[in-house]
N, C-alpha and C positions, 0 to 999 in steps of 0.2 A: 299557892295564895290564889282563890278566883275572887276578881273582883266583880260583885252587884254594881254596875254604875245607871244612876239614875235618869232620865229625861233633861230634869233642872242642872243636872249638875255633869252632862253629855256638853250641854250648853255653855257653859262656865268657864268649859276646857279648854276649847277649841274657840279660836280667832280664824279669821279669814284669810289672814297668814300666812298662821299654820299650816290649815288646809289646803291653800293654794302649792305652798313649799312640799307638800309629803304627797298631794299627786302629778305635780310637777316629777317629785322622782321616780313614782310609781309606772307612768306612762315610759320613759327614760327605760325603765327595767325592764318593761312590757316587752318596747320597741326591742331593745339588745337582747331579747330572747330569755331573760332570766327569770322575769315574773310568768306568770301562769293565769289565763282564766279559766274557767268553767262557765258558759253560758247558760243566763236564767232559761227558768222553765217553770210554768204557768199550767199546773192543774185545778179544772174547773168540774163540779157539777151541781144540779140542780138541787132548789133548796124549798122549802114546803111555802115559801110564800111566791107567789106570780113575779115572773119577771126580776126575782133576784138570786146569781148565783153565788154557790161560794169559789174564793180562786185560794190556793196554796202558792205562794211564791217563792223561789228560793235561786241564787246564783252564790257561790265562791269564787276567792282569788287569793295566789300566794304570790306576795311579795318579800324575797330574799332578806333585800337590803333594808327593810323593816323588823325581820324576825319573825312572820305569823304568819298564817292562814287565818280566813275570814270566811262565815261562811252568815248569808242574809237569810233571815225567812220574814214573809207575810204572812199569816194567816187570816182570812177578812172576809164578808161579804161584798158583793159590788150589783151594780146597776147602772143603765146609764137614759137615764132621764131626758126629757125634753125639755129646754129652759130656754125661754123667748124665742123660741122656734128653731136651736138648736140643741145638738146631742150632746152630753157631757157623762163624765164618768163621772160615779159616785160612790166612794164605799165606806163601809160601815158597821158598829156591829148593833146586835138585837140585842145583846141583855143589857150592855152598856153603853146608849148610847154617842156617836159623835166622839171611837174609838175603836182603837180596830189592835192586832198585837201584830208589834213589830219589833225582831231585835236583831243582833248579829253577835253571833260567839265565836269569840277569837281567838286562836291556839298558837302557843309555840311550837315553832319546828324545830328547837333545837329540845326542845324535852318532849314535845307533845299535848303538855297538859293545858287545861281550859284558862289561860288568863281572865279573862273576864266577859259577863255578860252585861250587853249596853241595851236600851233602848233604841232603836232606831231611824227613827223621826225625825230628830237634828240631824244628822247625819247624814241620812240621806239630801235633806234640803240641802247644807250644806256640800256632799260629792258632788251635785249637780252644778249648781249657782259654782263653785271653785274651778268644775272644768270647763263651762261657759268663758269662765273668768280669763284661763289657760287661750282660748280660742283668740279672745280679745287682747292676751297679751304676745301674739306671733302674728294673726291675720289682721289685725285692725290697723290705721295710718298710726304712728307715732304722735301725729298732732292730734289722733280724735278728742274730741272736748265734747260733743253731741250728742244725746242719748234717746232712743224712743222706745218704750217700753210698751208691749205686748200681754197687758194681765197686771192685777194688782192685789191674786191670791197671795197664797201661802210661800211658793216659790219665786215668785218675782221680787222681793226686798231681798234676798241674797243674790237676785240675778248682777241686782244697782248697784251691790253691796260692794263684790267682786267684781265689777266692773268699773267702780272707783278705788278700786285696791291694785289697778294695773295701769287705769288712766288717767288723767289730769280732768275729770267730764265737770263741768260747768254749769252745765245745759240737763235739762231731763223733762219729756212730755210723757204721759200714762194713757195710756188707754182702755177701760174695762167695759161690758155691756151696762154694767149698775154705777149709775152715777155718783152715787151715795160711798159706795166701795171706792170707787177711780179718787173720788177726791178725801176717802179717810186715807188713802193710801200714801198722797203727796203728802198733806199735812205731816201723817207722823213720820215718814221716812226723809220729807224734809227738812223734819227736826232733826232726828235722829243723825245726818250724813252733814247736815248745814246745807242743802244746795236747796238751790228755789226746782219745785218739781209744778208743772202744769198739770193739770187733768186738762185730759180733752174728749171731744165728741164723738168721734170717727176715728177705724186703727188707721188711717189714711193719714189722719191732721200728725197722729205723731208719729207715722214714717216721712215726715217733710221736713228737709233741711235738718236732714242729722246725719250725724258720720257712723252710728250703731246703732241697731236695729236691731232689740230681742225680742223673741216671741217665748214668753212663759204661762201658758196657758190651757186649761183640761178641757180644753175643745174636742171635740169629735169630728168637726170640718175645717176648714181651711181658714183663717183667720188674716195670716199676708199674704200678701197676692204679689208676685216676681215685677209686677207694672211698676211700681212703688223704688225699687231698689234704681241708685242710682251710680254712676260711679262715683269711686273712693269709696262707697259704704260697707261696713262687715255686716253681716247679719247674723244672726246665731239662733237655733232652735232647740228648744230640750223636747219636742213633740212629734217629732218628726213626721210620723205618720200620717197625722192628721190635720195639725196647724198652720202649716204651708202647704200650696200649694204648687201647679208643675210647674209655673211661669217662673216661680220662686226656683228651683231648681235651672232649669232653662235659659235662664236671665243671669246667674253667676257665674263669675269667668274662673272660678278657683275654691270647689267646695270640698270640706275636709271635714272627716267623721272620726267619732269615738275609735270605732273597730271595724274592720271590715268583717268579721265571722259573726251575723248576725242569723245563724243558723240556728236561734232559739226554739226549744219544743213547747209545744201545746196539748194539753190533755184534756178532752173531755170527753168525760161519761156522757153516754147515751148520747142522741142525736145530736146535741148543742146547737139545739131551735133553740134563735133568743139571745144567744151571746153574741154580742155585739165581736166580731173579727175584730185580731189583735194586729193581721197585717194585711189593714183595710190598701193602706200602696206601699206597694214595692220598691222600693231604691236600690236599683243597682249599683252597689258603692265600691264594686268590686276595683274600679281604676282609680279611686277614691285614698291621696293618704291617709293615715291615721295621724291623731295628734299629738303620740307619742315620738312616729317618725320624726313630725316637724321639730318635736320639743327636742329629740336627738342630732338633729342636723342631716336624716336620712331621706330629708323630702327638705322641700324648700316653706317658707314662708309665702307673706306677702312679696309681688313681684313690682309693685308699680304701686304711685301715687290713687290711680284712674283706678284701678284692680277692684271688681266685685268681690267680696270674699264671701265663703257662706260656712257655717262651723255648725255641723248635724250632731247634738246629741244622741245618736241614733238608738245608741240601747244601753243600758247602764252594764257595769264592770262589775265583778267581783272584788278585784284588785285596787278599784276604785275606795269599797265601801274597808278592806284588810289595812288601808293606808290611814284614814283618816282615823281608826279605830285605834291603831296602834299608834298616832299622837295621843288620844283620850286615854290611851289606860299610859307611856310611861308619865303624860301632866296628874293625872291619879295619883301616881305614885309617889311624885315629887310631893304634890298637895294634900298626901293624904285623905284622900278623895274616894269615897265608894265603902261600899259595905260588903268587909270580908267572909266568907264561905268558905268550911272546912272543903279542901282539897280531896278529901278521901269521900266524898260525897259522889264523885264526878269520877271516881278509877274505879276502874274493875280490876279483880285478879286475874292475871295469864291463864287464859285453859290452854293445858296440852295434851 
């Protein structure tokens, strides 16, 4: 049986606590050499619209502890407009505005069958936010209670939710370039989490006198400056090739990454002129421990109360999608959620 699980169903089935638990186990398996991750691949070509490119993006991962293999696919049109003098990434669909194609295919490693087809947007948001939460769990001070957030968009909310799941956060400041957006975020998330959230006018204001500083932006240029990092702070970034400056790396005492395997492939049809490079800022992460190694005890966590720690979600992993999608699939079975599709639709006759 193959389940088709809609976006709203995915959201109803995956809590932040379940997401954190699934991701933590998958990172431990990856560090122990049991899980397998295939690096991300991006394929570009020009379209009939000036300054707009088509991108096909895929990644896959196998997590034996979950019994699954997952393939995450995006098919989208993408551009990089200037907004308030800063370049941003914008992905969209021509026929269906404000939409794009994003799915996860989940396979059983025991039977080989296609277990589920899921829309990936909520999985994407949760696996990034959950991984940031693990960075806080293992690298922030135990008594960390105040948080600064750069960004008030799609990813920012789950970053804050994950932080609150692993630390007793009692004070939050948020900055984004749009004053209305940051005020709405503060109001909405403040009610949701029962927290006082203060919108601030400058990014450095969000960084002042906080224990944890998180960047969750779609910026193509640095918005987080290393000179703001003070002793004892923990910093997290989900867009590490763009949203942090070089001083952020230089001013950190201890840097942990998602993965040292950053050799993802980028293929561009034609000259590629106009494609904003994905590797604008190369980070040499060969000497950095991975979060899975910290979780499994193969690498250290925070060493002291004054240490300045930095966690970089430097690139997404297929194993993250496998872990969280497996949780959603099991919850869907338990709660009888999802549309059942005939398995024969996806089975071929063996060719001899």
